[in-house]
N, C-alpha and C positions, 0 to 999 in steps of 0.2 A: 837216773837221767842225768848227765854233767853237761851242764851250761857251758862251761868251757871247753868241751869235745864238740857241742851243737853249735858254739860261734865260730869255731878257729873250722871245723868243717865247712859251713856254710859260706866263710871267707874263700877258703877257696877254690870250693866250688864256684865264686862267682866270678872270678878270675878269668879273663877272656884266654889265657896263654895254660890252663888247664885242657888237660887230650882225654881226661880218662872216661873210658867208655861208659853207655847208661847203667847199665848191670854192676856194673863197677862203684858209679856213684849212687847206687841205690845199696850195696851193700857197704859203701863207707856210712852214711846215713843212719842203717841201720846200728852200726857198732856205735858210731857214737849216741844215739838213742839208749844203750843197752852201758852205756860206761860209766859210773859210778866218779863222783868228787875227785879220786884219785885221777881220773882219765885210763884207770882200765876197766875189761870184761872178759866174759869167759864165756858166750853163748856157744852153742853146739852148731857146729855143721849141719843138721838137718831143721834145727830152729830158723836159722838163716834161711835154710834152702826153701822152707816151707813158707817164708813170711814176701821174698822174693821169686818164689814161681819160679825157679829156679831147680837145676839137679845140684847135688851134694858137690859133684866133679868141677860144675860151674864156681860154684863158692868157694873152694878152694883156691882155683886160680884166684879168681878175684882177691882173697886175702892173701897170695903170693904179689899179687900187682901191687896192693898196697902197700907189702913189707918193702917189696922193690925199689919205691921210690922212695921209701923212707918216712912217709906219713906213717905208719902202726911198726911195731916190735914185733913178736910174735915169743911165747917161752912156754915149750913142753909143762904139762901140768899131769902129776900121777895119783893117785886114790891112795892118801896113807894109808888105808885098810887093806886092801887088795893089792895095790902095788899096778893097778889097771891103768890103761892108759886115758887119761879123760880132755875134755877140750882144752883149747890152747889157752895159755893167758895175752888176750889184746892188748898193749898199751900205745895211747896215742902220744905223738912225738911233739916238741914244743912248735909251735906255728913258723918259724924260721924253720925247721926244715920240713914242712909236710911234703916239700915233692922234690923231686932229684930235679937240681938244677931250675928253683922255681924261686925265682926273689920277690917277697911281696910288694906290692906299688904303695909306695910312700904317702900316706895321707898325710895331706897340709892340711887339715882340717884337724886333724886329731891334737888330743891336749899333750901328746908324749912328750917326755924332758928325754938330755943327754943320757940321763940314769937309767932311764925307763929301756934303752935300747942295748941292755949289755947279756951275753950272752949267757943262759938259763942253765942251769946244773943236768948234764945227762938223764934225760928221763922225767924231766919235770915238764908240769904242765905249763903254758903260760896264759892267762887267764885274763882277755882283752878284754878294754875298760869299759864300762856299762856305762854306754847315757839312754838314760829315761826318755822316751819318746813325750811328748807333751800330749795329754789327755784329751780326745775332742769329743767331749758330751752332744750327742745328738740334740736338736732344738728341733720343737714342735711351733709351728704358727699358731696366735690363737684361733685367725683362718679357718684351719682344714681340724683344729680339733673339735671329736664330736662330743657331741651331747647326748644326755639320756632323750629329749623329745627328739634330735634331729635321727636319731637310729629308728630304722625301720623295728614294728612289732615283729616279736618271736611268731611266727605260723606254726598251729598245731593244726597237721594234717587230719588225725583224726576227728578233732571237733569241728573243723572245717566241712570235711564229709558230711557227718552228723546235722549240722545247720542245712546244710545245702538240700540233703535229702529231704526233711523236715519242710523246708519249703516247696521243696516241686511237688511234693505228695505225692498223688496217683498220676500223675502226669508220666513218671518212670517205669522202665521195662520192670517185672518180675525178676528175670536174672541177671539182667545190667547190674542190677541192686548188688548183687553179689560179688559179681564179675569185673566188669569195664569202669562203672560208677565209682569205685572203690578208689579210682587214682582221681586224686585231685588236680595233677599238673596243669591242667587247661585252668583252673580255679587261683592256682596260687599265680602260675603266669598272668592273669588277668590283673592280680593286685600287685604283682611286683610293675606292672606297667601305668600304675598309678590308678587305677579303678579302688573306690573304697566300699570294702565289705559290705558295710552297714548301709550306707547311700546308695549306692550302684549296683551291686550283684543281687543282695537279696530281694531289692523289688524287682530287679529285670528277671532273675528267677522262677519269681513269684507270677511277674504278670505274664511271660511268655508259659509255662506250665499250665496255668488258667485257660489258656488259649489252644494247647495242645490237646491232642486225643489220649484218653486214657492210656497208662502203660505205653503209649509208644517211642516216647525217648530214650536211648539207649547209652549218648554220651554228652557230657558235657558242653561240648563244643556246639551245642543246637542252640546253645544260650547266648553263645557267645557275641552275633550281633547285637542283640540286646541288651547286654553290656554296654559295649563300646555304646551305643545309644544314648544310655544312662549316664553316663559319663561325661559324652560329648556334652549334652544337656546340662550336667549338672556345674561344668567348667565354665561355660556360658552363661550362667545363668538364666538359664532358662526353665520351664516347668518340665517336670518327667512324661515321657512319651504319653500316648492317651491307651485305655485297655484294648482299643479299636485296631492299633495295628498291631500288622502280623509280623511274625516271627518266621523267618524258613519259608515261606512260601504257604506255612499251614496256618489258616483262619478257622475257629469251632467256635461257636455259638457260645457266649460267657455264662449262660446260666448251665452249660453242658456239666454235669455230675461227675466226681471224679474218684476212683479207687482209692482206698486207704491200704 
């Protein structure tokens, strides 16, 4: 890749008077990308067509257009061993001759001196003066830097599911335990909404499961209101709900034995 060719092409395409068609612009950029330090390249027409998503005939016309405008020159090449025709040698011309009738707009902020405005030798590359842009380092305000204590703990779904099932015990439906209850999206949503797993979720699940009929719970959503109640009371500094409060409209004697 030639930085000189890239800079020259960028300057040409940015000029309002440059009327090259979109595909021709793309071909010009591709040629500049292939160019070496001496400003020459020889990509095959097929390679350019693949990269531009165009036909080889279209690429041929675009290269001819660039040559007619004195932006590049083309030189035929032949294989030294077989004499077969090879891809053309493309050479970028100087910035002053980048387009027919095109005069670069003077940059009054540049550091050009009269000695730098002399005509370059034919076929040579004019390397634009490079000005390093100031490096802008991203800054992070201390107030928004996340600390280890501020980051939410990583949730292990398998461990979460195991603890919930052990806590709910025999209230869970046997079939649901192997299918629907394996998904803990609902409990994870409780945690993400601010419920504490040890202080809110496990006590709420244990109390609600104790009141439920054995094997009747098929979804974690059954415990949603109980978890919300525990969370609300904890945040308000109130004692946890009494074991006599029902959940989901279902009330069973507290002494009912559950399946294991």
